[in-house]
MARBA-3410 file (N, C-alpha, C, O; in Angstrom, 1 decimal):
167
0.7,-0.8,0.2,-0.2,-0.1,0.1,0.8,1.4,-0.1,1.8,1.4,0.6 ~ 0.6,2.6,-0.9,1.5,3.2,-0.9,0.4,4.5,-0.1,-0.9,4.6,0.1 ~ 1.6,5.3,0.4,1.0,6.5,0.9,-0.1,7.2,0.2,-0.9,7.9,0.8 ~ -0.1,7.1,-1.4,-0.8,8.2,-1.9,-2.4,6.8,-2.1,-3.4,6.8,-2.9 ~ -2.1,5.9,-1.3,-3.5,5.0,-1.2,-4.7,5.8,-0.9,-4.4,6.9,-0.5
-6.1,5.5,-0.9,-7.0,6.4,-1.0,-7.6,5.7,0.0,-7.1,4.6,0.3 ~ -8.8,6.2,0.9,-9.4,5.5,1.6,-10.4,6.1,2.0,-10.3,7.1,2.6 ~ -11.6,5.6,1.9,-12.8,5.9,2.8,-13.2,6.6,3.8,-13.1,6.0,4.9 ~ -13.8,7.9,3.8,-14.2,8.3,5.0,-15.5,8.6,4.7,-16.0,8.1,3.7 ~ -16.4,9.4,5.7,-17.7,10.4,5.6,-17.5,11.4,4.8,-18.4,12.3,4.7
-16.1,11.4,4.0,-16.7,12.9,3.5,-16.2,12.5,1.8,-15.9,13.1,0.8 ~ -16.4,11.2,2.1,-15.6,10.8,0.7,-14.3,10.0,0.4,-13.7,9.2,1.1 ~ -13.9,10.4,-0.6,-12.1,9.4,-0.8,-11.5,10.5,-0.3,-12.1,11.6,-0.2 ~ -9.9,10.3,0.3,-9.3,11.0,0.8,-7.6,10.6,0.6,-7.2,9.4,0.6 ~ -6.8,11.8,0.5,-5.7,10.9,0.6,-5.5,10.9,2.1,-5.9,11.8,2.9
-4.7,9.8,2.4,-4.4,8.8,3.6,-3.3,10.0,4.0,-3.5,10.3,5.2 ~ -2.2,10.7,3.6,-1.8,11.9,4.1,-2.3,13.3,4.7,-1.6,14.2,5.3 ~ -3.4,13.4,4.4,-4.5,14.4,4.6,-4.6,14.2,6.3,-4.6,15.1,7.1 ~ -4.8,12.5,6.5,-5.6,12.2,7.7,-4.8,12.7,8.7,-5.4,13.0,9.8 ~ -3.1,12.9,8.7,-2.1,13.1,9.6,-2.3,13.9,10.6,-2.1,13.7,11.8
-2.8,15.5,10.0,-3.1,16.4,11.4,-4.0,15.9,12.3,-3.7,16.1,13.4 ~ -5.3,15.2,12.1,-6.8,14.9,12.7,-5.3,13.5,13.8,-5.2,13.6,15.0 ~ -4.8,12.7,13.2,-4.1,11.9,14.2,-3.3,12.8,15.2,-3.3,12.6,16.4 ~ -2.7,13.7,14.4,-2.0,14.9,15.7,-3.1,15.3,17.0,-2.9,15.1,18.2 ~ -4.3,16.0,16.3,-4.9,15.8,17.4,-5.2,15.1,18.3,-5.1,15.3,19.5
-5.8,13.8,17.6,-6.2,12.8,18.8,-5.2,12.4,19.6,-5.3,12.3,20.8 ~ -3.9,12.0,18.8,-2.9,12.1,19.9,-2.1,13.0,21.1,-1.3,12.6,21.9 ~ -2.7,14.3,21.1,-2.5,15.2,22.1,-3.9,15.9,23.1,-4.1,16.7,24.0 ~ -4.8,15.1,22.2,-5.7,14.7,22.9,-5.5,13.6,24.2,-6.2,13.8,25.2 ~ -5.0,13.1,24.1,-5.0,11.8,24.7,-3.8,11.8,25.7,-3.7,11.3,26.8
-2.8,12.4,25.0,-1.3,12.7,25.9,-1.1,12.7,27.1,-1.5,13.7,27.7 ~ -0.6,11.6,27.6,-0.1,11.9,29.7,-1.4,11.4,30.1,-1.7,11.7,31.3 ~ -2.3,10.6,29.3,-3.5,10.0,30.3,-3.2,8.7,30.4,-2.6,8.0,29.6 ~ -3.6,8.4,31.5,-3.1,6.7,32.1,-4.1,5.9,30.9,-5.2,6.3,30.5 ~ -3.4,4.7,30.5,-4.5,4.1,29.6,-4.9,4.6,28.1,-5.8,4.0,27.5
-4.3,5.4,27.6,-4.4,5.9,26.4,-4.1,5.8,25.4,-4.0,6.7,24.5 ~ -3.7,4.7,25.2,-2.9,4.1,24.3,-4.1,3.1,23.4,-4.1,3.3,22.2 ~ -5.0,2.3,23.8,-6.4,1.8,23.2,-7.4,2.9,22.6,-8.1,2.8,21.6 ~ -7.3,3.7,23.5,-8.4,4.8,22.8,-7.5,5.7,21.9,-8.2,6.3,21.1 ~ -6.3,5.8,21.8,-5.4,6.4,20.4,-5.8,5.3,19.5,-6.5,5.6,18.5
-5.5,4.0,19.6,-5.3,3.2,18.1,-7.0,3.0,17.9,-7.4,3.1,16.7 ~ -8.0,2.8,19.2,-9.3,2.9,18.3,-9.8,4.4,17.6,-10.8,4.3,17.0 ~ -9.3,5.3,17.6,-10.0,6.9,17.0,-8.7,6.5,15.8,-9.1,6.9,14.7 ~ -7.6,5.9,15.7,-6.8,5.8,14.4,-7.6,5.2,13.6,-7.9,5.6,12.5 ~ -8.2,3.6,14.3,-8.8,2.9,13.2,-9.5,3.4,12.4,-9.4,3.3,11.2
-10.7,4.3,13.6,-11.8,5.2,12.7,-11.2,5.8,12.0,-11.3,5.5,10.8 ~ -10.5,6.7,12.2,-10.0,7.7,11.1,-9.2,7.1,9.7,-9.1,7.7,8.6 ~ -8.7,6.0,10.0,-8.1,5.9,8.7,-8.7,4.4,7.9,-8.5,4.0,6.7 ~ -9.6,3.8,9.0,-10.1,2.3,8.3,-9.3,1.6,9.1,-9.9,1.0,10.0 ~ -7.9,1.4,9.2,-7.2,0.3,9.6,-6.1,1.1,10.0,-6.0,2.3,9.6
-5.1,0.7,11.0,-3.7,1.0,11.2,-2.7,0.7,10.7,-2.1,-0.3,10.9 ~ -2.3,1.9,9.7,-1.0,2.1,9.2,-0.2,2.1,9.7,-0.3,2.7,10.8 ~ 1.4,1.3,9.3,2.7,1.0,9.9,2.5,2.5,10.3,2.0,2.7,11.4 ~ 2.9,3.7,9.3,3.3,4.8,9.9,3.0,5.6,10.7,3.7,6.4,11.2 ~ 1.4,5.4,11.0,0.8,6.2,12.2,1.3,5.4,12.9,2.2,6.1,13.4
1.5,4.2,13.5,1.7,3.0,14.5,3.0,3.8,15.0,3.1,3.9,16.3 ~ 3.7,4.2,14.3,5.0,4.7,14.6,5.0,6.1,15.2,5.6,6.5,16.2 ~ 4.2,6.8,14.3,3.7,8.4,14.6,3.2,8.3,16.6,3.6,9.1,17.4 ~ 2.4,7.2,16.7,1.8,7.3,17.9,3.0,6.5,18.9,2.8,6.9,20.0 ~ 3.8,5.9,18.9,4.7,5.5,19.7,5.6,6.3,19.9,5.9,6.7,21.0
6.2,6.7,18.8,7.2,8.2,19.3,6.4,9.7,20.2,6.8,10.5,21.0 ~ 5.0,9.6,19.6,4.7,10.9,20.6,4.3,10.7,21.7,4.1,11.6,22.5 ~ 4.0,8.9,22.2,3.6,8.7,23.5,4.6,8.3,24.2,4.5,8.0,25.4 ~ 5.8,8.1,23.6,7.2,7.5,24.4,6.9,6.0,24.6,7.5,5.2,25.4 ~ 6.2,5.8,23.9,6.3,4.0,24.4,6.9,3.0,23.0,6.7,3.2,21.8
7.4,2.3,23.3,7.8,1.0,22.9,7.5,0.9,21.5,6.7,0.0,21.8 ~ 7.4,0.9,19.7,7.1,0.1,19.2,6.5,-0.7,18.9,5.3,-0.8,18.4 ~ 7.7,-1.8,19.6,6.9,-3.3,20.4,5.9,-3.2,21.1,5.1,-4.1,20.8 ~ 5.6,-2.4,22.1,5.0,-2.3,22.3,3.3,-1.8,21.9,2.3,-2.2,22.5 ~ 3.2,-0.8,20.9,1.8,-0.5,20.1,1.6,-1.5,19.2,0.5,-1.7,18.7
2.8,-2.2,18.8,2.5,-3.2,17.6,1.9,-4.6,18.3,1.2,-5.4,17.7 ~ 2.4,-4.8,19.9,1.9,-5.8,20.5,0.6,-5.4,20.8,-0.1,-5.9,19.9 ~ -0.2,-4.8,21.5,-1.7,-4.4,21.5,-2.3,-4.0,20.4,-3.5,-3.8,20.3 ~ -1.7,-3.9,19.4,-2.6,-4.0,18.2,-2.6,-5.7,17.4,-3.3,-6.1,16.4 ~ -1.5,-6.3,18.1,-1.7,-7.8,17.4,-2.6,-8.6,18.4,-3.1,-9.7,18.0
-2.7,-8.3,19.7,-3.5,-8.7,20.7,-4.7,-9.1,20.6,-5.2,-10.3,20.8 ~ -5.4,-7.6,20.3,-6.9,-7.6,20.1,-7.2,-7.8,19.0,-6.7,-7.0,18.2 ~ -8.1,-8.8,18.4,-8.9,-8.8,16.8,-9.3,-7.8,16.8,-9.4,-7.7,15.5 ~ -9.8,-6.4,17.3,-10.6,-5.6,17.2,-9.6,-4.7,16.0,-10.0,-4.2,14.9 ~ -8.7,-4.6,16.4,-7.4,-3.8,15.5,-6.8,-4.4,14.3,-6.3,-5.5,14.6
-6.8,-4.1,13.2,-6.2,-4.2,11.9,-5.2,-3.3,11.4,-5.1,-2.1,11.7 ~ -4.0,-4.3,10.3,-3.0,-3.5,10.4,-3.5,-3.3,8.3,-3.0,-2.5,7.6 ~ -4.4,-4.0,8.0,-4.7,-4.0,6.5,-5.9,-3.2,6.6,-6.6,-3.0,7.5 ~ -6.0,-2.8,5.3,-7.6,-1.9,5.0,-8.4,-3.2,4.9,-8.2,-4.3,4.5 ~ -9.6,-2.6,5.6,-10.9,-3.0,5.2,-11.7,-2.6,4.4,-11.9,-1.5,4.0
-12.2,-3.7,4.0,-13.5,-3.2,2.9,-14.8,-2.2,3.4,-15.2,-1.9,4.6 ~ -15.3,-1.9,2.4,-16.7,-1.0,3.0,-18.3,-2.3,3.2,-19.4,-1.9,3.5 ~ -17.8,-3.7,2.8,-18.4,-4.4,3.6,-17.9,-5.5,3.9,-17.4,-6.2,3.0 ~ -17.9,-6.1,5.4,-17.5,-7.5,5.5,-18.2,-8.7,5.1,-19.4,-8.8,5.2 ~ -17.3,-9.7,4.5,-18.5,-10.7,4.6,-17.8,-11.8,5.5,-16.6,-12.1,5.3
-18.5,-12.3,6.5,-18.0,-13.4,7.2,-19.2,-14.6,6.7,-20.4,-14.5,6.5 ~ -18.3,-15.7,6.7,-18.2,-17.4,6.2,-18.7,-18.2,7.5,-17.9,-17.7,8.2 ~ -19.3,-18.8,8.0,-19.3,-19.4,8.7,-18.5,-20.7,9.0,-19.2,-21.6,8.4 ~ -17.9,-21.0,9.4,-17.0,-22.1,9.4,-17.3,-23.0,10.9,-16.5,-23.9,11.2 ~ -18.2,-22.8,11.5,-18.8,-23.9,12.9,-19.2,-25.4,12.4,-19.5,-25.6,11.2
-19.1,-26.0,13.0,-19.3,-27.4,12.5,-20.5,-27.4,11.9,-20.4,-28.1,10.9 ~ -21.8,-27.0,12.1,-23.1,-27.4,11.3,-22.8,-26.5,9.9,-23.5,-26.8,8.9 ~ -21.9,-25.6,9.9,-21.9,-24.9,8.7,-21.1,-25.2,7.4,-21.0,-24.9,6.3 ~ -20.3,-26.1,8.5,-18.7,-26.7,7.7,-19.2,-27.7,6.9,-18.9,-27.8,5.7 ~ -20.1,-28.8,7.6,-20.3,-30.3,7.3,-21.9,-30.0,6.0,-22.2,-30.8,5.2
-22.5,-28.9,6.2,-23.4,-28.7,5.2,-22.8,-27.9,4.1,-23.7,-27.6,3.3 ~ -21.8,-27.4,3.8,-20.9,-27.0,2.3,-20.6,-25.6,3.2,-20.7,-24.6,2.4 ~ -20.2,-25.3,4.2,-19.7,-24.0,4.2,-18.4,-23.5,3.3,-18.1,-22.4,2.8 ~ -17.7,-24.8,3.4,-16.3,-24.6,2.9,-16.7,-24.7,1.4,-15.8,-24.0,0.8 ~ -17.4,-25.2,0.8,-17.5,-24.6,-0.5,-18.2,-23.2,-0.8,-17.9,-22.4,-1.7
-18.8,-23.0,-0.1,-19.7,-21.6,-0.1,-18.4,-20.6,0.0,-18.4,-19.7,-0.9 ~ -17.6,-20.7,0.6,-16.1,-20.1,0.7,-15.0,-19.7,-0.3,-14.3,-18.8,-0.6 ~ -15.4,-21.3,-0.7,-14.6,-20.8,-2.3,-15.2,-20.5,-3.0,-14.4,-20.0,-3.9 ~ -16.5,-20.2,-3.3,-17.0,-19.8,-4.2,-16.8,-18.4,-4.0,-16.9,-17.8,-5.0 ~ -16.5,-17.5,-2.8,-16.8,-15.9,-2.8,-15.1,-15.8,-2.7,-14.7,-14.6,-2.8
-14.1,-16.6,-2.6,-12.9,-15.9,-2.8,-12.7,-16.6,-4.6,-11.6,-16.5,-5.1 ~ -13.7,-17.2,-5.3,-13.5,-17.4,-6.3,-13.7,-15.9,-6.9,-12.8,-15.3,-7.5 ~ -15.1,-15.4,-6.7,-16.0,-14.4,-6.7,-15.3,-13.3,-6.7,-14.9,-12.9,-7.8 ~ -14.9,-12.8,-5.7,-13.7,-12.0,-5.0,-12.4,-11.6,-5.6,-11.8,-10.5,-5.7 ~ -11.9,-13.2,-6.1,-10.4,-12.6,-6.3,-10.0,-12.6,-5.0,-9.2,-11.6,-4.9
-10.2,-13.2,-3.8,-9.2,-12.9,-2.7,-9.2,-13.8,-1.8,-10.2,-14.6,-1.7 ~ -8.1,-13.9,-1.0,-8.7,-15.3,0.0,-9.0,-14.6,1.5,-8.9,-13.5,2.0 ~ -9.4,-15.7,2.0,-9.2,-15.2,3.9,-8.6,-14.2,4.2,-7.4,-14.2,3.9 ~ -9.3,-12.9,5.0,-8.5,-12.2,5.4,-8.0,-11.2,4.9,-7.4,-10.3,5.6 ~ -8.4,-11.2,3.4,-8.2,-10.0,2.4,-9.0,-9.3,2.1,-10.1,-9.5,2.6
-8.8,-8.0,1.1,-9.8,-7.1,1.0,-9.6,-6.9,-0.9,-8.6,-6.9,-1.6 ~ -10.5,-6.8,-1.0,-10.8,-6.3,-2.8,-9.6,-4.9,-3.3,-9.5,-3.8,-2.7 ~ -9.2,-5.3,-4.2,-8.4,-4.0,-4.1,-9.4,-2.7,-4.7,-9.1,-1.5,-4.8 ~ -10.6,-3.2,-5.0,-11.1,-1.5,-5.0,-11.9,-1.4,-3.5,-12.9,-0.7,-3.5 ~ -11.5,-2.1,-2.4,-11.8,-2.0,-0.9,-13.3,-1.8,-1.0,-13.7,-0.9,-0.2
-14.4,-2.7,-1.9,-15.9,-3.1,-1.2,-16.0,-4.3,-0.5,-17.0,-4.5,0.1 ~ -15.1,-5.1,-0.5,-15.7,-6.0,0.5,-14.2,-6.7,1.4,-13.2,-6.7,0.7 ~ -14.2,-7.0,2.4,-13.3,-8.3,2.8,-14.0,-9.5,3.3,-15.1,-9.9,3.7 ~ -12.8,-10.0,3.1,-13.6,-11.7,3.5,-13.2,-12.2,4.5,-11.9,-12.4,4.6 ~ -14.1,-12.7,5.7,-13.7,-13.3,7.0,-14.1,-14.5,7.4,-15.2,-14.9,7.0
-13.4,-15.3,8.2,-14.5,-16.4,8.6,-14.9,-16.2,9.8,-14.4,-15.3,10.4 ~ -15.9,-17.0,10.2,-16.8,-16.9,11.4,-17.1,-18.1,12.2,-17.9,-18.7,11.5 ~ -17.0,-18.6,13.1,-16.7,-19.8,13.9,-18.3,-20.1,14.3,-18.7,-21.3,14.1 ~ -19.1,-19.1,14.8,-20.7,-19.4,15.0,-21.4,-18.4,14.9,-20.9,-17.5,15.5 ~ -22.6,-18.1,14.3,-23.3,-17.3,14.1,-24.7,-18.1,14.8,-25.7,-17.7,14.2
-24.7,-18.6,15.4,-26.2,-19.3,16.3,-27.0,-19.6,15.5,-28.1,-19.4,15.9 ~ -26.9,-20.1,14.3,-27.7,-20.1,13.2,-27.7,-21.9,12.7,-28.3,-22.2,11.7 ~ -27.3,-22.6,13.4,-27.1,-23.7,13.1,-28.2,-24.5,12.0,-27.9,-25.3,11.1 ~ -28.8,-24.4,12.2,-30.2,-25.0,11.7,-30.4,-24.4,10.6,-31.1,-24.9,9.7 ~ -29.4,-22.9,10.3,-29.9,-22.0,8.6,-28.5,-22.6,7.7,-28.3,-22.3,6.5
-27.6,-23.6,8.5,-26.3,-23.7,8.0,-26.4,-24.0,6.4,-27.4,-24.7,6.1 ~ -25.6,-23.6,5.6,-24.4,-22.5,6.4,-25.1,-21.2,5.9,-25.9,-21.0,5.0 ~ -24.4,-20.5,6.9,-24.6,-19.0,6.8,-23.3,-18.2,6.2,-22.1,-18.5,6.1 ~ -24.0,-17.0,5.8,-23.1,-15.7,5.7,-23.6,-14.5,6.0,-24.7,-14.0,5.8 ~ -22.5,-14.2,6.5,-23.1,-12.7,7.3,-22.1,-11.3,6.2,-20.9,-11.3,6.2
-23.0,-10.4,5.6,-22.5,-9.4,5.1,-22.8,-8.0,5.6,-23.7,-7.3,5.1 ~ -22.1,-7.7,6.7,-22.0,-6.4,7.4,-23.1,-7.1,8.7,-22.7,-7.8,9.6 ~ -23.9,-6.8,8.5,-25.2,-6.9,9.9,-26.1,-7.9,9.2,-27.1,-8.1,9.8 ~ -26.1,-8.4,8.2,-27.5,-9.4,7.2,-27.0,-10.7,7.3,-25.8,-11.0,7.3 ~ -27.7,-11.3,7.5,-27.2,-13.0,7.7,-28.5,-13.3,6.4,-29.5,-12.7,6.2
-27.6,-14.6,5.7,-28.2,-15.1,4.7,-27.8,-16.7,4.8,-26.6,-17.1,4.8 ~ -29.1,-17.4,4.8,-29.3,-18.6,5.3,-29.4,-19.8,4.3,-30.1,-19.4,3.3 ~ -29.0,-21.0,4.2,-28.6,-21.7,3.7,-28.4,-21.7,2.6,-29.2,-22.2,1.8 ~ -26.7,-21.0,2.1,-26.5,-20.2,1.0,-25.7,-21.7,0.2,-25.0,-22.6,0.8 ~ -25.9,-21.7,-0.9,-25.6,-22.3,-1.9,-24.2,-21.5,-2.4,-24.1,-20.3,-2.1
-23.1,-22.2,-3.2,-22.2,-21.5,-3.9,-22.4,-20.7,-5.1,-21.9,-19.7,-5.5 ~ -24.0,-21.9,-5.7,-24.3,-21.1,-6.7,-25.1,-19.6,-6.7,-25.3,-18.8,-7.7 ~ -25.4,-19.4,-5.3,-26.4,-18.6,-4.7,-25.0,-17.2,-4.3,-25.4,-16.2,-3.8 ~ -23.5,-17.2,-4.4,-23.1,-16.5,-3.8,-23.1,-15.2,-4.8,-23.3,-14.3,-4.1 ~ -23.1,-14.8,-5.9,-22.9,-14.3,-6.8,-24.3,-13.0,-6.8,-24.1,-11.8,-7.1
-25.6,-13.5,-6.5,-26.6,-12.7,-6.1,-26.9,-12.4,-4.9,-28.0,-11.9,-4.8 ~ -26.0,-12.7,-3.4,-25.5,-11.5,-2.1,-24.2,-10.6,-2.8,-24.1,-9.4,-2.4 ~ -23.4,-11.1,-3.7,-22.6,-9.8,-3.8,-23.2,-9.0,-5.0,-22.5,-8.1,-5.2 ~ -23.8,-9.1,-5.6,-24.7,-7.9,-6.1,-25.8,-7.0,-6.1,-26.3,-6.1,-6.8 ~ -26.1,-7.7,-4.7,-26.8,-6.9,-4.0,-26.1,-5.8,-3.1,-26.7,-5.0,-2.3
-24.6,-5.7,-3.3,-23.9,-4.6,-2.2,-22.8,-3.9,-3.8,-22.1,-2.8,-4.1 ~ -22.9,-4.8,-4.3,-21.9,-4.0,-5.3,-22.0,-2.7,-5.9,-21.2,-2.2,-6.7
END
């Protein structure tokens, strides 16, 4: 990812470099506060849509925390991401019931249609593909969630219909 990459924000597409003054403000507002690292990281991820390495290095420098500590917190919490996320997150259930009823084939169909693997984002940043372990809908397996919408008894042949809804 280059520094000229575009990210989505509520104002439309912006250059990542233009977000760094806002990051400075975020850090300044939390600087010196006990336990400020996680709120700074949360606000940074909300700002950029993920946590770029350059931002993490700036946070490390400005908070006086070693980069290894900042990176360690990011790596520990699954909420944080160092890769850009898509506008829509697709989660395929791979719990036992979904797996047995064809979840793996649904996942393969989604990977083929999107031309990405699990934990990747499409080049146009429309979709991120993830795996879930249980969505609490075993009787409706296999289950796919796109953002907060649940699709039940999904067949690989129906994957394109689901994607068209969000294109």
